[in-house]
N, C-alpha and C positions, 0 to 999 in steps of 0.2 A: 643273060643280062636284060634288064628292062630300062626304058627311058621314062623318067618322070618329069613332067613340066609343071612348074608352079609359078604363080605371080607373087612376088614378095614386095611389100611396101615398107617404107622406112629407110631405104637405102638412098643416101644423098651424095655419096662421093666414092672414089676408088677405094678408100679405106674400108667402106662398108662392103664393097664387092669382095675385096680380099678377105674380110672377116667371114662373110657367108661361105666363100670357097673353102677357107681353112676349117670352119666348123663342120661342114658336110664332108669334106675330104677325109677328115679324121675318123669317120665312121667306118666300121668293118663292112666290106662288101661294096663300097663305093669306088667305082673305077674312073669316074670323071665328073667334073662340075663346070658348067658354063654359065656365066651370069651377064645379062645385058642390063646395064644400069638404066638406060633410057626407058625401056619398056617394063623393067622390073622382072623380066623373065628369068627363071632359074631352071636349067635343064641338068638333070642328074642321071647318070648312067650307073645303075646299081644292080646288085643281086638281091632280089626280094627276100630270099631266105636268110640273108644276113642283115640287110638294112631295109626295114619295112617303110612304107610310105609314111605311116604315122611317126615312126622314129625320126625320119628326115624332117618332117614338118615340126615336130617338137624341138628338134635340135636348132632349127632356124629360129623358131619362136623364142627359144631360151636365150638366143643371142640378142634379143630385143627387137626383132622384126615381125611384121604381121604377114601371115601366109594365107593365100587363097589359091584356088585352082587345083 
């Protein structure tokens, strides 16, 4: 398992936090997702063979959020 740290902007409420968690958690190979609304930090515990960094980034962006980091 690997840990991926991203900065996600566009989250303004706990509904956004839950949306990001739901989107990323649905990917195969994702074992955990932690989101800090105040800092915009998203930490993903994942198996890179199943959920690549690019797939995780695209999934979050597809939910309407901007991803950096």
